[in-house]
C-alpha positions as CSV (number, residue, x, y, z in Angstrom):
1,X,-12.5,7.0,-7.8
2,X,-13.1,6.8,-4.1
3,X,-14.9,9.7,-2.4
4,X,-15.5,10.5,1.2
5,X,-18.5,12.5,2.5
6,X,-19.2,14.8,5.4
7,X,-19.8,13.0,8.6
8,X,-23.3,13.4,10.1
9,X,-23.6,15.3,13.4
10,X,-22.9,13.5,16.6
11,X,-26.6,13.8,17.6
12,X,-27.3,10.9,15.3
13,X,-27.9,7.2,16.3
14,X,-25.2,6.0,18.6
15,X,-24.3,2.4,18.2
16,X,-22.4,0.1,20.6
17,X,-21.0,-3.1,19.3
18,X,-20.2,-5.7,21.9
19,X,-17.8,-8.5,21.4
20,X,-19.5,-11.6,20.0
21,X,-16.4,-13.8,19.6
22,X,-15.1,-15.8,22.4
23,X,-11.5,-15.5,23.7
24,X,-11.5,-19.3,23.4
25,X,-9.8,-18.9,20.1
26,X,-7.9,-21.5,18.0
27,X,-4.3,-22.3,18.7
28,X,-1.7,-21.2,16.2
29,X,1.2,-23.3,14.9
30,X,4.3,-21.2,15.2
31,X,5.9,-22.8,12.2
32,X,3.0,-22.5,9.7
33,X,0.6,-19.9,11.2
34,X,-2.3,-22.3,10.9
35,X,-4.5,-23.0,13.9
36,X,-6.3,-25.9,15.5
37,X,-10.0,-25.8,16.4
38,X,-11.4,-25.9,19.9
39,X,-8.4,-24.8,22.0
40,X,-8.3,-21.7,24.3
41,X,-5.4,-19.8,22.7
42,X,-5.5,-16.8,20.4
43,X,-2.5,-15.4,18.5
44,X,-1.2,-12.1,19.8
45,X,0.5,-10.5,16.8
46,X,3.4,-8.1,16.9
47,X,3.9,-5.3,14.3
48,X,4.7,-6.8,10.9
49,X,3.7,-10.4,12.0
50,X,1.2,-12.3,10.0
51,X,-1.0,-15.4,10.4
52,X,-2.4,-17.7,7.7
53,X,-6.2,-17.9,7.5
54,X,-6.0,-21.6,6.5
55,X,-7.3,-24.1,9.0
56,X,-5.2,-27.0,10.2
57,X,-7.3,-29.5,8.3
58,X,-6.4,-27.7,5.0
59,X,-9.7,-25.8,4.7
60,X,-10.0,-22.1,4.5
61,X,-12.1,-19.6,6.4
62,X,-15.1,-18.2,4.5
63,X,-16.1,-15.1,6.5
64,X,-14.2,-13.1,9.1
65,X,-14.9,-10.1,11.3
66,X,-12.3,-7.5,12.1
67,X,-13.2,-5.9,15.4
68,X,-11.5,-2.7,16.4
69,X,-11.6,-1.1,19.8
70,X,-9.9,1.5,21.9
71,X,-10.1,3.2,25.3
72,X,-9.9,6.8,26.3
73,X,-6.8,7.7,28.2
74,X,-7.4,9.3,31.6
75,X,-6.9,13.0,31.7
76,X,-5.7,14.7,34.9
77,X,-8.2,17.0,36.5
78,X,-6.4,18.9,39.3
79,X,-7.2,17.8,42.8
80,X,-10.1,15.7,41.7
81,X,-8.0,13.1,40.0
82,X,-8.4,11.9,36.4
83,X,-11.3,11.6,34.1
84,X,-11.9,10.3,30.6
85,X,-13.6,11.8,27.6
86,X,-15.5,10.1,24.8
87,X,-13.3,9.3,21.8
88,X,-15.0,9.2,18.4
89,X,-12.8,7.1,16.1
90,X,-13.9,5.7,12.7
91,X,-12.9,2.3,11.3
92,X,-12.6,1.8,7.6
93,X,-11.7,-1.0,5.3
94,X,-10.1,0.0,2.0
95,X,-10.0,-2.6,-0.8
96,X,-6.9,-2.5,-3.0
97,X,-6.1,-4.1,-6.4
98,X,-2.5,-4.0,-7.6
99,X,-1.7,-1.3,-5.1
100,X,-4.6,1.0,-6.1
101,X,-7.7,1.7,-3.9
102,X,-10.8,0.6,-5.7
103,X,-13.5,0.2,-3.1
104,X,-14.2,1.0,0.6
105,X,-16.5,0.3,3.5
106,X,-16.8,3.1,6.1
107,X,-19.4,5.1,8.0
108,X,-20.9,6.7,4.9
109,X,-20.8,3.6,2.7
110,X,-21.4,0.7,5.1
111,X,-21.2,-2.0,2.3
112,X,-18.5,-2.1,-0.4
113,X,-19.8,-1.8,-3.9
114,X,-19.1,-5.5,-4.6
115,X,-20.9,-6.5,-1.4
116,X,-18.0,-8.5,0.1
117,X,-17.2,-6.1,3.0
118,X,-19.8,-4.7,5.4
119,X,-19.3,-2.1,8.2
120,X,-21.7,-2.8,11.1
121,X,-22.2,1.0,11.9
122,X,-20.5,4.1,13.2
123,X,-20.0,4.3,17.0
124,X,-20.0,7.9,18.1
125,X,-19.2,7.2,21.7
126,X,-16.3,4.8,21.5
127,X,-13.4,4.6,23.9
128,X,-15.3,3.8,27.1
129,X,-15.2,0.0,26.9
130,X,-13.0,-2.5,28.5
131,X,-11.6,-4.5,25.6
132,X,-14.9,-4.5,23.7
133,X,-15.2,-3.9,19.9
134,X,-16.1,-0.3,19.3
135,X,-16.6,-0.9,15.6
136,X,-16.6,-4.1,13.5
137,X,-16.2,-4.9,9.8
138,X,-17.3,-8.1,8.2
139,X,-15.5,-9.7,5.2
140,X,-17.1,-12.5,3.1
141,X,-13.9,-13.9,1.7
142,X,-15.7,-16.0,-0.8
143,X,-17.3,-12.9,-2.3
144,X,-14.2,-10.8,-2.6
145,X,-13.5,-10.2,-6.3
146,X,-10.5,-12.0,-7.8
147,X,-8.7,-8.7,-8.6
148,X,-8.9,-7.5,-5.0
149,X,-5.6,-8.6,-3.3
150,X,-5.5,-6.6,-0.1
151,X,-8.1,-5.2,2.4
152,X,-6.6,-2.6,4.7
153,X,-8.2,-1.7,8.0
154,X,-7.7,1.8,9.4
155,X,-8.9,3.9,12.4
156,X,-9.0,7.7,12.2
157,X,-10.3,10.6,14.2
158,X,-12.8,12.7,12.2
159,X,-12.9,15.3,15.0
160,X,-9.1,15.6,15.2
161,X,-8.6,13.9,18.5
162,X,-5.1,12.4,18.6
163,X,-3.9,9.0,19.8
164,X,-2.3,10.8,22.8
165,X,-5.9,10.6,24.1
166,X,-6.2,6.9,23.3
167,X,-4.8,3.8,24.9
168,X,-5.1,0.0,24.3
169,X,-6.2,0.4,20.7
170,X,-6.5,-3.0,19.1
171,X,-7.8,-5.0,16.2
172,X,-8.8,-8.6,16.4
173,X,-9.8,-11.1,13.7
174,X,-12.7,-13.4,14.4
175,X,-14.1,-16.4,12.5
176,X,-17.6,-15.1,11.8
177,X,-19.0,-18.6,11.5
178,X,-17.8,-19.9,14.9
179,X,-17.2,-16.7,16.9
180,X,-13.7,-17.8,17.7
181,X,-11.0,-15.1,18.0
182,X,-8.1,-16.0,15.7
183,X,-5.6,-13.2,16.2
184,X,-5.3,-9.9,18.0
185,X,-3.0,-6.9,17.6
186,X,-2.7,-4.3,20.3
187,X,-0.9,-0.9,19.7
188,X,1.7,0.2,22.2
189,X,1.2,3.7,23.5
190,X,-0.3,6.8,21.7
191,X,1.1,9.8,20.0
192,X,0.3,13.2,18.3
193,X,-1.3,11.6,15.2
194,X,-4.9,11.3,14.2
195,X,-5.0,7.9,12.6
196,X,-3.6,4.4,12.6
197,X,-3.2,1.9,9.7
198,X,-4.0,-1.1,11.8
199,X,-3.8,-4.3,9.8
200,X,-4.5,-5.9,6.4
201,X,-6.1,-9.1,5.1
202,X,-4.4,-10.1,1.9
203,X,-4.0,-12.9,-0.6
204,X,-1.1,-15.3,0.0
205,X,-0.8,-17.9,-2.6
206,X,-4.2,-19.6,-2.9
207,X,-5.4,-18.3,0.4
208,X,-5.6,-15.3,2.7
209,X,-3.4,-14.0,5.5
210,X,-3.7,-11.3,8.2
211,X,-0.7,-9.1,8.8
212,X,-0.4,-6.5,11.6
213,X,0.7,-3.1,10.3
214,X,0.5,-0.6,13.2
215,X,1.7,2.5,11.4
216,X,0.6,5.9,12.7
217,X,-0.8,8.3,10.1
218,X,-2.7,11.6,9.9
219,X,-6.1,12.3,8.4
220,X,-9.8,12.8,9.3
221,X,-11.1,10.3,6.7
222,X,-9.9,7.2,4.9
223,X,-9.3,9.3,1.8
224,X,-6.8,11.4,3.7
225,X,-4.9,8.2,4.4
226,X,-4.6,6.7,1.0
227,X,-1.1,7.7,0.1
228,X,0.1,6.8,3.6
229,X,-1.6,3.3,3.2
230,X,0.0,2.8,-0.2
231,X,3.5,3.5,1.3
232,X,3.2,0.5,3.7
233,X,1.5,-2.1,1.4
């Protein structure tokens, strides 16, 4: 059974994760979703769209990084114009087997129990960057147990801030071995909800695929989102 824990106070270590991957990503084939090495194009996914994680030469990726980021929306401040506030969102990766959650990587358990998924650390001051990754989750696809068929990536507000205070929230998939960005999904607008089910990496035949989900949800932790995640698998 998956259990969440209380989040440590915000006076703890504050981490900032910068983008490592280049925007000189591989080019996608519209027909197959595969990509070609060395070109300057990344795939901009729309809601519900997927991309195969198989290379054009028939090989498969072995390790990927899901970078998640967001910006604080400006808030009006009378005659002095607008200002922004820090947004503390938390990224999680929930591992599913046959529709049931069996493992997780999040701010209180940075590595999944099977060791295949690793959260790089909680960022308590996110939302100020210009397209940078606020948090990142690494997936060693070769180590994912055979019974795990989906890994779902979520972002939620532990403090209860809503996405009305967030703009340009995105997730992007990067080949961890080369640093090339493969695909990116950017949310449109905000709303009065406290979480987003962003995307999933899931088995497709003998390989893996990334699919953009982009479904709003409500909850302070990943555990609050489980039933909402299962509804969109």
